[in-house]
C-alpha positions as CSV (number, residue, x, y, z in Angstrom):
1,M,-2.1,-69.0,-0.2
2,K,-4.3,-67.4,3.1
3,F,-1.6,-68.3,5.5
4,L,1.7,-66.8,3.4
5,N,3.6,-63.8,5.2
6,K,4.5,-62.5,1.3
7,Y,8.1,-61.6,1.1
8,D,8.4,-61.7,4.8
9,G,6.2,-58.2,4.2
10,Y,8.7,-56.5,2.4
11,K,7.7,-54.1,-0.3
12,G,8.0,-54.3,-4.2
13,K,7.7,-58.0,-4.8
14,P,11.9,-58.5,-4.1
15,K,13.5,-61.5,-5.9
16,K,16.4,-61.1,-3.4
17,V,17.1,-59.3,0.4
18,E,20.9,-58.9,1.2
19,E,21.5,-58.2,5.2
20,T,24.9,-57.3,6.0
21,S,25.7,-57.3,9.5
22,Y,28.8,-55.0,11.6
23,R,29.9,-54.6,14.9
24,I,30.9,-51.3,16.4
25,E,33.8,-51.5,18.3
26,Y,35.4,-48.6,20.4
27,N,39.1,-47.2,20.7
28,D,38.9,-44.3,23.2
29,T,36.4,-42.3,22.1
30,A,36.2,-43.4,18.4
31,F,34.5,-46.3,17.1
32,N,34.8,-48.7,13.5
33,E,32.6,-50.8,11.8
34,N,33.7,-54.1,11.5
35,Y,31.8,-56.8,9.1
36,T,30.5,-59.7,10.5
37,G,28.7,-61.3,7.6
38,K,25.5,-61.4,5.5
39,I,22.3,-63.2,4.8
40,I,21.1,-63.4,1.5
41,V,17.3,-64.5,1.2
42,F,15.7,-65.4,-2.1
43,Y,12.3,-65.5,-3.2
44,D,10.0,-66.8,-5.7
45,S,7.1,-64.9,-7.7
46,K,4.5,-66.1,-5.5
47,G,6.4,-64.7,-2.1
48,R,7.3,-67.6,-0.8
49,K,11.2,-67.7,0.5
50,I,12.9,-70.8,-0.9
51,K,16.3,-70.0,0.2
52,T,19.2,-68.4,2.7
53,M,22.8,-68.3,2.1
54,L,24.7,-67.6,5.1
55,Y,28.2,-65.9,4.8
56,K,31.0,-65.0,7.8
57,S,33.1,-62.0,7.8
58,D,35.8,-63.3,5.4
59,N,32.6,-63.4,2.6
60,T,32.6,-67.7,2.8
61,L,29.7,-69.7,3.1
62,S,29.2,-71.3,6.6
63,V,26.8,-73.3,5.3
64,A,25.8,-74.8,1.7
65,G,22.1,-72.9,2.7
66,I,19.1,-73.1,4.0
67,Y,15.8,-74.2,1.7
68,Y,12.1,-74.4,2.1
69,K,8.8,-76.1,1.3
70,Y,5.2,-74.8,1.8
71,D,2.0,-76.6,1.6
72,Q,-0.8,-75.0,-1.0
73,Q,-1.9,-72.5,1.8
74,G,1.4,-71.1,2.3
75,N,2.2,-72.8,5.4
76,E,6.3,-73.5,5.9
77,I,6.2,-77.3,5.6
78,E,10.2,-77.8,5.3
79,S,13.2,-76.1,6.5
80,I,16.8,-78.1,5.7
81,M,20.2,-76.4,6.5
82,Y,22.9,-77.9,4.4
83,N,26.4,-78.1,5.5
84,L,29.1,-77.5,2.8
85,D,29.4,-81.0,2.0
86,S,25.8,-81.5,1.0
87,T,25.0,-83.7,4.2
88,I,22.2,-82.2,6.1
89,N,23.2,-80.1,9.4
90,S,19.6,-80.0,10.5
91,K,16.0,-80.4,9.3
92,N,12.5,-78.9,10.9
93,T,9.2,-80.6,9.8
94,Y,6.4,-78.9,10.5
95,K,2.7,-79.4,10.7
96,Y,-0.4,-76.9,10.7
97,N,-4.3,-77.4,11.6
98,K,-6.7,-75.7,9.1
99,Y,-6.6,-72.3,10.7
100,G,-2.9,-72.1,10.0
101,Q,-1.8,-72.5,13.4
102,Q,1.3,-75.0,14.0
103,T,0.4,-78.2,15.5
104,E,4.3,-79.7,15.4
105,N,7.9,-79.6,14.7
106,I,10.0,-82.0,14.7
107,L,13.9,-81.1,14.8
108,M,16.6,-83.2,13.4
109,W,20.6,-82.9,13.8
110,G,22.1,-84.9,10.9
111,N,20.1,-88.0,11.4
112,N,19.0,-87.8,14.4
113,I,15.6,-86.5,16.1
114,K,16.9,-83.7,18.4
115,S,13.0,-82.9,19.2
116,I,9.5,-83.3,18.9
117,T,7.3,-80.0,20.1
118,K,3.2,-80.5,19.2
119,S,1.1,-78.4,20.3
120,N,-3.0,-79.0,21.1
121,F,-5.3,-75.8,20.6
122,D,-8.5,-75.5,22.6
123,R,-10.0,-72.7,19.7
124,L,-13.1,-72.1,21.8
125,N,-11.3,-71.2,25.1
126,R,-8.2,-70.1,23.0
127,K,-5.8,-71.8,24.8
128,E,-2.7,-74.0,23.5
129,E,-1.2,-76.3,25.4
130,V,2.6,-76.9,23.9
131,I,4.7,-80.4,24.8
132,G,8.2,-80.6,23.9
133,E,10.2,-84.1,24.0
134,N,13.8,-84.7,23.4
135,G,14.7,-87.3,20.7
136,D,14.9,-90.0,23.6
137,G,11.4,-89.2,24.7
138,G,12.8,-87.4,27.5
139,F,11.1,-84.0,29.1
140,Q,12.1,-80.9,27.3
141,E,9.0,-78.3,28.0
142,Y,5.2,-77.8,28.8
143,S,4.0,-74.6,28.8
144,V,0.1,-73.4,28.6
145,Q,-0.8,-69.9,26.3
146,R,-3.8,-67.7,26.4
147,Y,-5.0,-65.7,23.8
148,D,-6.7,-62.8,23.3
149,D,-9.7,-62.7,20.5
150,K,-7.1,-61.6,18.0
151,W,-5.4,-64.7,18.9
152,N,-2.4,-62.4,20.6
153,V,-1.0,-64.5,22.8
154,T,-1.5,-62.5,26.7
155,E,-0.3,-65.3,28.5
156,L,2.6,-67.9,28.7
157,I,3.0,-69.8,31.5
158,S,6.1,-72.5,31.8
159,Y,6.1,-75.7,34.0
160,D,9.0,-78.3,34.9
161,S,8.4,-81.9,34.2
162,I,6.6,-82.5,37.3
163,G,4.0,-79.7,36.7
164,N,4.9,-77.1,39.0
165,Q,5.1,-73.3,37.7
166,E,8.6,-72.2,36.3
167,T,7.7,-68.8,35.2
168,R,4.3,-67.1,33.8
169,I,4.6,-64.2,31.5
170,E,1.9,-61.7,30.7
171,F,1.9,-59.4,27.2
172,E,0.1,-56.5,26.3
173,Y,0.1,-55.0,22.8
174,D,-0.6,-51.7,21.2
175,K,-3.5,-50.4,19.1
176,N,-2.1,-51.8,16.0
177,G,-1.4,-55.0,17.8
178,N,2.0,-54.5,18.6
179,K,3.5,-56.4,21.8
180,N,4.6,-53.5,23.6
181,S,4.4,-55.0,27.3
182,S,5.6,-57.8,29.0
183,K,5.7,-58.6,32.5
184,W,7.7,-61.9,33.7
185,F,6.8,-64.0,37.1
186,N,8.9,-66.3,38.9
187,A,8.0,-69.8,40.3
188,R,6.2,-68.6,43.2
189,N,4.4,-66.0,41.0
190,E,6.4,-63.0,42.0
191,L,6.8,-60.0,39.5
192,N,10.6,-60.2,38.7
193,N,11.4,-58.1,35.6
194,I,8.9,-55.9,33.0
195,Y,9.8,-55.2,29.3
196,K,8.1,-52.6,27.4
197,T,8.7,-51.1,24.0
198,T,7.7,-48.3,21.7
199,F,7.0,-48.4,17.5
200,D,7.2,-45.9,15.1
201,K,4.6,-45.6,12.1
202,Q,6.0,-48.3,10.0
203,N,5.4,-51.0,13.7
204,H,9.0,-51.0,13.6
205,P,10.6,-51.3,17.5
206,I,12.5,-48.0,18.0
207,M,12.9,-48.1,21.8
208,S,12.9,-50.9,24.6
209,F,13.2,-50.6,28.2
210,S,14.3,-53.2,30.9
211,Y,13.0,-52.9,34.6
212,R,14.2,-54.9,37.6
213,I,11.7,-55.3,40.6
214,K,13.4,-55.2,43.7
215,G,11.2,-55.1,46.9
216,K,8.7,-52.0,46.2
217,D,11.0,-50.4,43.7
218,T,10.9,-50.7,39.8
219,I,14.6,-50.1,38.8
220,L,15.6,-49.2,35.0
221,E,18.4,-51.6,34.1
222,S,19.1,-50.9,30.6
223,T,17.5,-48.8,27.5
224,E,17.6,-50.4,23.9
225,K,17.4,-47.8,21.2
226,I,16.9,-49.0,17.1
227,E,17.6,-46.0,14.6
228,Y,15.7,-46.8,10.6
229,K,16.9,-45.6,7.5
230,Y,14.3,-46.0,4.6
231,Y,14.2,-46.6,0.6
232,D,11.3,-44.6,-0.9
233,N,9.3,-47.6,-1.3
234,N,9.9,-47.6,2.6
235,N,11.6,-50.7,2.7
236,I,14.5,-50.8,5.5
237,R,17.9,-49.3,4.7
238,E,19.8,-49.8,7.7
239,R,19.1,-50.7,11.5
240,K,21.1,-49.1,13.8
241,F,21.4,-50.9,17.6
242,F,21.8,-48.6,20.9
243,S,22.6,-50.2,24.1
244,N,22.1,-47.3,26.8
245,N,22.7,-44.4,24.1
246,K,25.6,-46.3,23.0
247,P,25.8,-47.9,19.0
248,T,26.6,-51.3,19.1
249,Y,25.0,-53.3,15.6
250,I,25.0,-52.2,12.1
251,L,22.6,-53.9,9.6
252,R,22.0,-52.6,5.9
253,Y,19.7,-53.8,3.4
254,K,19.8,-54.3,-0.3
255,Y,16.6,-55.4,-2.5
256,E,16.9,-56.8,-6.2
257,Y,13.7,-56.8,-7.8
């Protein structure tokens, strides 16, 4: 299973991970944590995610769960979300090349095909062409991605149905392979926005900055921050999200080993 991200990167081989979410609401200068729901993910002994359960704020299930299948290399080849009456809500099926790169995704809503997305890889030139169609065969997306020698995407160009550029994005990475910068260009290849992110020693994002380009000026529009608490084994205990230095959201985690 050389392509499997075992236990989604969690340490200690957890059998179950519970993520509980809280929205922070303000009343004058005080604030309250309002419970909004939870997600519970289950893993098998090989580290494969086998089931996800989604709960609403009243702790009732929103759906009957999401179930996963894998190939012998550890690639996820199917995920199915079931409604509470056991009918299929949505289904994704995936195909991969021998390098573990996804080459096809078919999305179904109920019994109907919603979209088909195929990727053609030019391994020699580190280039990927993505072609997406709606269930009726109509145009959904066309894009081209370029990669560096570590297969980090360095450029993404999206086109309209007649081949005109809509957007172009350039990506940069730090020495640990974290994506720490992106520059967004419009259809005329003019720079519109810049996003920058910094990471902690665990390679988790801790600060992000959003800039807008106006003429010759670079204007800071927003600052986002995430604060972490950890268990002794370095699994995340809590993530607290801030927008412009104001707390907005909290995620808390429990693990069963």
